[in-house]
Every structure is written in structure tokens, then in C-alpha cells.
PDB file of N, CA, C and O in Angstrom, chain B, residues numbered from 101:
ATOM      1  N   MET B 101      -4.163  23.773 -28.713  1.00  0.00           N
ATOM      2  CA  MET B 101      -4.905  24.031 -27.443  1.00  0.00           C
ATOM      3  C   MET B 101      -5.564  22.818 -27.003  1.00  0.00           C
ATOM      4  O   MET B 101      -5.509  22.456 -25.828  1.00  0.00           O
ATOM      5  N   LEU B 102      -6.239  22.122 -27.980  1.00  0.00           N
ATOM      6  CA  LEU B 102      -7.106  20.905 -27.605  1.00  0.00           C
ATOM      7  C   LEU B 102      -6.105  19.810 -27.250  1.00  0.00           C
ATOM      8  O   LEU B 102      -6.442  19.002 -26.385  1.00  0.00           O
ATOM      9  N   SER B 103      -4.899  19.698 -27.834  1.00  0.00           N
ATOM     10  CA  SER B 103      -4.077  18.620 -27.357  1.00  0.00           C
ATOM     11  C   SER B 103      -3.532  18.781 -26.072  1.00  0.00           C
ATOM     12  O   SER B 103      -3.312  17.783 -25.385  1.00  0.00           O
ATOM     13  N   PHE B 104      -3.270  19.982 -25.634  1.00  0.00           N
ATOM     14  CA  PHE B 104      -2.932  20.300 -24.220  1.00  0.00           C
ATOM     15  C   PHE B 104      -3.926  19.785 -23.160  1.00  0.00           C
ATOM     16  O   PHE B 104      -3.668  19.065 -22.196  1.00  0.00           O
ATOM     17  N   LEU B 105      -5.215  20.344 -23.567  1.00  0.00           N
ATOM     18  CA  LEU B 105      -6.309  19.842 -22.758  1.00  0.00           C
ATOM     19  C   LEU B 105      -6.420  18.440 -22.530  1.00  0.00           C
ATOM     20  O   LEU B 105      -6.616  17.963 -21.412  1.00  0.00           O
ATOM     21  N   LEU B 106      -6.281  17.690 -23.706  1.00  0.00           N
ATOM     22  CA  LEU B 106      -6.411  16.288 -23.725  1.00  0.00           C
ATOM     23  C   LEU B 106      -5.339  15.551 -22.964  1.00  0.00           C
ATOM     24  O   LEU B 106      -5.544  14.524 -22.317  1.00  0.00           O
ATOM     25  N   ASP B 107      -4.050  16.229 -23.110  1.00  0.00           N
ATOM     26  CA  ASP B 107      -2.849  15.560 -22.485  1.00  0.00           C
ATOM     27  C   ASP B 107      -2.925  15.693 -20.908  1.00  0.00           C
ATOM     28  O   ASP B 107      -2.435  14.837 -20.172  1.00  0.00           O
ATOM     29  N   ASN B 108      -3.528  16.743 -20.474  1.00  0.00           N
ATOM     30  CA  ASN B 108      -3.646  17.238 -19.106  1.00  0.00           C
ATOM     31  C   ASN B 108      -5.058  17.074 -18.336  1.00  0.00           C
ATOM     32  O   ASN B 108      -5.346  17.579 -17.251  1.00  0.00           O
ATOM     33  N   LEU B 109      -5.868  16.259 -19.142  1.00  0.00           N
ATOM     34  CA  LEU B 109      -7.235  16.099 -18.617  1.00  0.00           C
ATOM     35  C   LEU B 109      -7.330  15.711 -17.177  1.00  0.00           C
ATOM     36  O   LEU B 109      -8.015  16.348 -16.377  1.00  0.00           O
ATOM     37  N   ALA B 110      -6.595  14.606 -16.846  1.00  0.00           N
ATOM     38  CA  ALA B 110      -6.738  14.119 -15.282  1.00  0.00           C
ATOM     39  C   ALA B 110      -6.351  15.146 -14.469  1.00  0.00           C
ATOM     40  O   ALA B 110      -7.015  15.398 -13.464  1.00  0.00           O
ATOM     41  N   THR B 111      -5.242  15.863 -14.788  1.00  0.00           N
ATOM     42  CA  THR B 111      -4.673  16.901 -13.799  1.00  0.00           C
ATOM     43  C   THR B 111      -5.735  18.064 -13.615  1.00  0.00           C
ATOM     44  O   THR B 111      -5.972  18.622 -12.543  1.00  0.00           O
ATOM     45  N   ILE B 112      -6.291  18.320 -14.738  1.00  0.00           N
ATOM     46  CA  ILE B 112      -7.323  19.459 -14.811  1.00  0.00           C
ATOM     47  C   ILE B 112      -8.472  19.076 -13.954  1.00  0.00           C
ATOM     48  O   ILE B 112      -9.027  19.893 -13.219  1.00  0.00           O
ATOM     49  N   ILE B 113      -8.836  17.803 -14.050  1.00  0.00           N
ATOM     50  CA  ILE B 113     -10.119  17.364 -13.349  1.00  0.00           C
ATOM     51  C   ILE B 113      -9.736  17.259 -11.911  1.00  0.00           C
ATOM     52  O   ILE B 113     -10.541  17.697 -11.090  1.00  0.00           O
ATOM     53  N   ILE B 114      -8.585  16.725 -11.486  1.00  0.00           N
ATOM     54  CA  ILE B 114      -8.287  16.698 -10.055  1.00  0.00           C
ATOM     55  C   ILE B 114      -8.199  18.074  -9.428  1.00  0.00           C
ATOM     56  O   ILE B 114      -8.628  18.353  -8.308  1.00  0.00           O
ATOM     57  N   GLY B 115      -7.591  18.914 -10.277  1.00  0.00           N
ATOM     58  CA  GLY B 115      -7.444  20.430  -9.732  1.00  0.00           C
ATOM     59  C   GLY B 115      -8.744  20.998  -9.503  1.00  0.00           C
ATOM     60  O   GLY B 115      -8.893  21.671  -8.483  1.00  0.00           O
ATOM     61  N   LEU B 116      -9.763  20.823 -10.339  1.00  0.00           N
ATOM     62  CA  LEU B 116     -11.094  21.334 -10.258  1.00  0.00           C
ATOM     63  C   LEU B 116     -11.739  20.846  -9.025  1.00  0.00           C
ATOM     64  O   LEU B 116     -12.371  21.628  -8.316  1.00  0.00           O
ATOM     65  N   ILE B 117     -11.601  19.436  -8.690  1.00  0.00           N
ATOM     66  CA  ILE B 117     -12.216  18.873  -7.529  1.00  0.00           C
ATOM     67  C   ILE B 117     -11.542  19.487  -6.321  1.00  0.00           C
ATOM     68  O   ILE B 117     -12.286  19.813  -5.396  1.00  0.00           O
ATOM     69  N   VAL B 118     -10.240  19.692  -6.195  1.00  0.00           N
ATOM     70  CA  VAL B 118      -9.663  20.164  -5.137  1.00  0.00           C
ATOM     71  C   VAL B 118     -10.006  21.658  -4.865  1.00  0.00           C
ATOM     72  O   VAL B 118     -10.030  22.095  -3.714  1.00  0.00           O
ATOM     73  N   LEU B 119     -10.256  22.391  -5.897  1.00  0.00           N
ATOM     74  CA  LEU B 119     -10.771  23.820  -5.863  1.00  0.00           C
ATOM     75  C   LEU B 119     -12.247  23.711  -5.469  1.00  0.00           C
ATOM     76  O   LEU B 119     -12.686  24.616  -4.759  1.00  0.00           O
ATOM     77  N   LEU B 120     -13.002  22.802  -5.809  1.00  0.00           N
ATOM     78  CA  LEU B 120     -14.363  22.742  -5.413  1.00  0.00           C
ATOM     79  C   LEU B 120     -14.328  22.557  -3.853  1.00  0.00           C
ATOM     80  O   LEU B 120     -14.929  23.304  -3.082  1.00  0.00           O
ATOM     81  N   VAL B 121     -13.613  21.554  -3.493  1.00  0.00           N
ATOM     82  CA  VAL B 121     -13.642  21.292  -2.032  1.00  0.00           C
ATOM     83  C   VAL B 121     -13.124  22.391  -1.126  1.00  0.00           C
ATOM     84  O   VAL B 121     -13.547  22.527   0.021  1.00  0.00           O
ATOM     85  N   ALA B 122     -12.185  23.183  -1.673  1.00  0.00           N
ATOM     86  CA  ALA B 122     -11.726  24.228  -0.960  1.00  0.00           C
ATOM     87  C   ALA B 122     -12.813  25.435  -0.784  1.00  0.00           C
ATOM     88  O   ALA B 122     -12.979  26.078   0.253  1.00  0.00           O
ATOM     89  N   VAL B 123     -13.474  25.598  -1.938  1.00  0.00           N
ATOM     90  CA  VAL B 123     -14.620  26.623  -1.916  1.00  0.00           C
ATOM     91  C   VAL B 123     -15.834  26.246  -1.123  1.00  0.00           C
ATOM     92  O   VAL B 123     -16.568  27.110  -0.644  1.00  0.00           O
ATOM     93  N   LEU B 124     -16.072  24.844  -0.969  1.00  0.00           N
ATOM     94  CA  LEU B 124     -17.116  24.361   0.003  1.00  0.00           C
ATOM     95  C   LEU B 124     -16.851  24.549   1.331  1.00  0.00           C
ATOM     96  O   LEU B 124     -17.724  24.785   2.166  1.00  0.00           O
ATOM     97  N   ILE B 125     -15.535  24.442   1.589  1.00  0.00           N
ATOM     98  CA  ILE B 125     -15.042  24.516   3.200  1.00  0.00           C
ATOM     99  C   ILE B 125     -15.039  26.134   3.362  1.00  0.00           C
ATOM    100  O   ILE B 125     -15.470  26.568   4.431  1.00  0.00           O
ATOM    101  N   ILE B 126     -14.678  26.869   2.585  1.00  0.00           N
ATOM    102  CA  ILE B 126     -14.811  28.333   2.802  1.00  0.00           C
ATOM    103  C   ILE B 126     -16.100  28.899   3.040  1.00  0.00           C
ATOM    104  O   ILE B 126     -16.290  29.708   3.948  1.00  0.00           O
ATOM    105  N   VAL B 127     -17.159  28.434   2.117  1.00  0.00           N
ATOM    106  CA  VAL B 127     -18.495  28.586   2.237  1.00  0.00           C
ATOM    107  C   VAL B 127     -19.170  28.221   3.687  1.00  0.00           C
ATOM    108  O   VAL B 127     -19.865  28.994   4.345  1.00  0.00           O
ATOM    109  N   LYS B 128     -18.843  26.974   4.019  1.00  0.00           N
ATOM    110  CA  LYS B 128     -19.203  26.598   5.416  1.00  0.00           C
ATOM    111  C   LYS B 128     -18.606  27.242   6.654  1.00  0.00           C
ATOM    112  O   LYS B 128     -19.221  27.214   7.720  1.00  0.00           O
ATOM    113  N   LEU B 129     -17.473  27.795   6.538  1.00  0.00           N
ATOM    114  CA  LEU B 129     -16.728  28.474   7.471  1.00  0.00           C
ATOM    115  C   LEU B 129     -17.518  29.936   7.646  1.00  0.00           C
ATOM    116  O   LEU B 129     -17.827  30.400   8.743  1.00  0.00           O
ATOM    117  N   VAL B 130     -17.777  30.550   6.409  1.00  0.00           N
ATOM    118  CA  VAL B 130     -18.477  31.783   6.405  1.00  0.00           C
ATOM    119  C   VAL B 130     -19.899  31.783   6.877  1.00  0.00           C
ATOM    120  O   VAL B 130     -20.384  32.758   7.451  1.00  0.00           O
ATOM    121  N   ARG B 131     -20.654  30.528   6.594  1.00  0.00           N
ATOM    122  CA  ARG B 131     -21.917  30.449   7.101  1.00  0.00           C
ATOM    123  C   ARG B 131     -22.003  30.236   8.645  1.00  0.00           C
ATOM    124  O   ARG B 131     -22.853  30.778   9.351  1.00  0.00           O
ATOM    125  N   ASP B 132     -21.056  29.408   9.082  1.00  0.00           N
ATOM    126  CA  ASP B 132     -20.995  29.156  10.493  1.00  0.00           C
ATOM    127  C   ASP B 132     -20.550  30.451  11.263  1.00  0.00           C
ATOM    128  O   ASP B 132     -20.952  30.668  12.406  1.00  0.00           O
ATOM    129  N   LYS B 133     -19.850  31.157  10.711  1.00  0.00           N
ATOM    130  CA  LYS B 133     -19.359  32.478  11.330  1.00  0.00           C
ATOM    131  C   LYS B 133     -20.622  33.495  11.419  1.00  0.00           C
ATOM    132  O   LYS B 133     -20.807  34.170  12.432  1.00  0.00           O
ATOM    133  N   ARG B 134     -21.367  33.551  10.436  1.00  0.00           N
ATOM    134  CA  ARG B 134     -22.603  34.363  10.388  1.00  0.00           C
ATOM    135  C   ARG B 134     -23.695  33.810  11.349  1.00  0.00           C
ATOM    136  O   ARG B 134     -24.543  34.557  11.836  1.00  0.00           O
ATOM    137  N   LYS B 135     -23.649  32.554  11.589  1.00  0.00           N
ATOM    138  CA  LYS B 135     -24.740  32.052  12.491  1.00  0.00           C
ATOM    139  C   LYS B 135     -24.105  32.127  13.926  1.00  0.00           C
ATOM    140  O   LYS B 135     -24.802  31.722  14.857  1.00  0.00           O
ATOM    141  N   GLY B 136     -22.984  32.554  14.162  1.00  0.00           N
ATOM    142  CA  GLY B 136     -22.262  32.634  15.446  1.00  0.00           C
ATOM    143  C   GLY B 136     -21.688  31.497  15.992  1.00  0.00           C
ATOM    144  O   GLY B 136     -21.385  31.453  17.184  1.00  0.00           O
ATOM    145  N   LYS B 137     -21.508  30.557  15.213  1.00  0.00           N
ATOM    146  CA  LYS B 137     -20.883  29.303  15.616  1.00  0.00           C
ATOM    147  C   LYS B 137     -19.355  29.493  15.797  1.00  0.00           C
ATOM    148  O   LYS B 137     -18.714  30.172  14.994  1.00  0.00           O
ATOM    149  N   SER B 138     -18.772  28.875  16.877  1.00  0.00           N
ATOM    150  CA  SER B 138     -17.456  28.930  17.109  1.00  0.00           C
ATOM    151  C   SER B 138     -16.622  27.941  16.132  1.00  0.00           C
ATOM    152  O   SER B 138     -17.091  26.868  15.752  1.00  0.00           O
ATOM    153  N   SER B 139     -15.426  28.379  15.791  1.00  0.00           N
ATOM    154  CA  SER B 139     -14.644  27.528  14.818  1.00  0.00           C
ATOM    155  C   SER B 139     -13.943  26.523  15.667  1.00  0.00           C
ATOM    156  O   SER B 139     -13.484  25.512  15.135  1.00  0.00           O
ATOM    157  N   CYS B 140     -13.829  26.722  16.918  1.00  0.00           N
ATOM    158  CA  CYS B 140     -13.192  25.549  17.727  1.00  0.00           C
ATOM    159  C   CYS B 140     -14.028  24.285  18.089  1.00  0.00           C
ATOM    160  O   CYS B 140     -13.514  23.255  18.527  1.00  0.00           O
ATOM    161  N   GLY B 141     -15.455  24.464  17.852  1.00  0.00           N
ATOM    162  CA  GLY B 141     -16.404  23.498  18.156  1.00  0.00           C
ATOM    163  C   GLY B 141     -16.805  23.424  19.676  1.00  0.00           C
ATOM    164  O   GLY B 141     -17.591  22.549  20.039  1.00  0.00           O
ATOM    165  N   CYS B 142     -16.336  24.229  20.473  1.00  0.00           N
ATOM    166  CA  CYS B 142     -17.022  24.241  21.817  1.00  0.00           C
ATOM    167  C   CYS B 142     -17.623  25.552  22.051  1.00  0.00           C
ATOM    168  O   CYS B 142     -17.623  26.486  21.248  1.00  0.00           O
ATOM    169  N   GLY B 143     -18.203  25.538  23.379  1.00  0.00           N
ATOM    170  CA  GLY B 143     -18.897  26.676  23.731  1.00  0.00           C
ATOM    171  C   GLY B 143     -17.861  27.824  24.269  1.00  0.00           C
ATOM    172  O   GLY B 143     -16.690  27.511  24.484  1.00  0.00           O
ATOM    173  N   CYS B 144     -18.282  29.045  24.462  1.00  0.00           N
ATOM    174  CA  CYS B 144     -17.422  30.173  24.839  1.00  0.00           C
ATOM    175  C   CYS B 144     -17.474  30.309  26.218  1.00  0.00           C
ATOM    176  O   CYS B 144     -16.784  31.227  26.662  1.00  0.00           O
ATOM    177  N   GLU B 145     -18.196  29.552  27.139  1.00  0.00           N
ATOM    178  CA  GLU B 145     -18.391  29.791  28.619  1.00  0.00           C
ATOM    179  C   GLU B 145     -17.099  29.695  29.236  1.00  0.00           C
ATOM    180  O   GLU B 145     -16.806  30.554  30.068  1.00  0.00           O
ATOM    181  N   ASN B 146     -16.276  28.779  28.960  1.00  0.00           N
ATOM    182  CA  ASN B 146     -14.934  28.537  29.644  1.00  0.00           C
ATOM    183  C   ASN B 146     -13.720  28.730  28.894  1.00  0.00           C
ATOM    184  O   ASN B 146     -12.624  28.256  29.195  1.00  0.00           O
ATOM    185  N   CYS B 147     -14.008  29.526  27.802  1.00  0.00           N
ATOM    186  CA  CYS B 147     -12.861  29.680  26.806  1.00  0.00           C
ATOM    187  C   CYS B 147     -12.104  30.803  27.270  1.00  0.00           C
ATOM    188  O   CYS B 147     -12.749  31.786  27.635  1.00  0.00           O
ATOM    189  N   PRO B 148     -10.664  30.844  27.331  1.00  0.00           N
ATOM    190  CA  PRO B 148      -9.890  32.057  27.851  1.00  0.00           C
ATOM    191  C   PRO B 148      -9.867  33.043  26.814  1.00  0.00           C
ATOM    192  O   PRO B 148      -9.536  34.193  27.104  1.00  0.00           O
ATOM    193  N   SER B 149     -10.214  32.700  25.500  1.00  0.00           N
ATOM    194  CA  SER B 149     -10.108  33.718  24.461  1.00  0.00           C
ATOM    195  C   SER B 149     -11.412  34.267  23.997  1.00  0.00           C
ATOM    196  O   SER B 149     -11.598  34.824  22.916  1.00  0.00           O
ATOM    197  N   SER B 150     -12.430  34.019  25.069  1.00  0.00           N
ATOM    198  CA  SER B 150     -13.828  34.556  24.586  1.00  0.00           C
ATOM    199  C   SER B 150     -13.934  36.053  24.376  1.00  0.00           C
ATOM    200  O   SER B 150     -14.694  36.525  23.531  1.00  0.00           O
ATOM    201  N   LYS B 151     -13.170  36.784  25.150  1.00  0.00           N
ATOM    202  CA  LYS B 151     -13.117  38.252  25.045  1.00  0.00           C
ATOM    203  C   LYS B 151     -12.625  38.788  23.607  1.00  0.00           C
ATOM    204  O   LYS B 151     -13.048  39.790  23.030  1.00  0.00           O
ATOM    205  N   ILE B 152     -11.675  37.927  23.180  1.00  0.00           N
ATOM    206  CA  ILE B 152     -11.023  38.274  22.006  1.00  0.00           C
ATOM    207  C   ILE B 152     -12.049  38.087  20.802  1.00  0.00           C
ATOM    208  O   ILE B 152     -12.169  38.969  19.952  1.00  0.00           O
ATOM    209  N   CYS B 153     -12.790  36.897  20.762  1.00  0.00           N
ATOM    210  CA  CYS B 153     -13.696  36.431  19.765  1.00  0.00           C
ATOM    211  C   CYS B 153     -14.942  37.578  19.757  1.00  0.00           C
ATOM    212  O   CYS B 153     -15.342  38.144  18.739  1.00  0.00           O
ATOM    213  N   HIS B 154     -15.481  37.799  21.168  1.00  0.00           N
ATOM    214  CA  HIS B 154     -16.762  38.519  21.223  1.00  0.00           C
ATOM    215  C   HIS B 154     -16.478  39.770  21.952  1.00  0.00           C
ATOM    216  O   HIS B 154     -16.473  39.820  23.182  1.00  0.00           O
ATOM    217  N   LYS B 155     -16.246  40.770  21.192  1.00  0.00           N
ATOM    218  CA  LYS B 155     -15.957  42.200  21.852  1.00  0.00           C
ATOM    219  C   LYS B 155     -17.249  42.803  22.128  1.00  0.00           C
ATOM    220  O   LYS B 155     -17.313  43.919  22.643  1.00  0.00           O
TER     221      LYS B 155
END
């Protein structure tokens, strides 16, 4: 088991970094959604889909 970890240490570290970045992105999206921020980055005044987002 230890030899497997040592042989694949670089792959495991890179995988953990990618997983951490994905988790941080999801956390940011959830926080923005709770604050009412739009995911498109613009206001809802002139958005044709505003009725879909805000029922």
C-alpha cells in the first residue's frame, strides 16, 4: 500500500488540488446564490430570462 502511494504521489497531490479548486468554486456559487447575486454577472433589469430566475 505504501509503495502505491509513493509511486503515485504526484498524481494524488494534483488530484487533491483539482478537487479543492472544484469545491471552492461550488462554495462560491452557493454563497453568491444565497446573497441573490446573478450567475451571469449582470443585473436583472433588462434580462429576458428574469422571470425564470425570480418567480
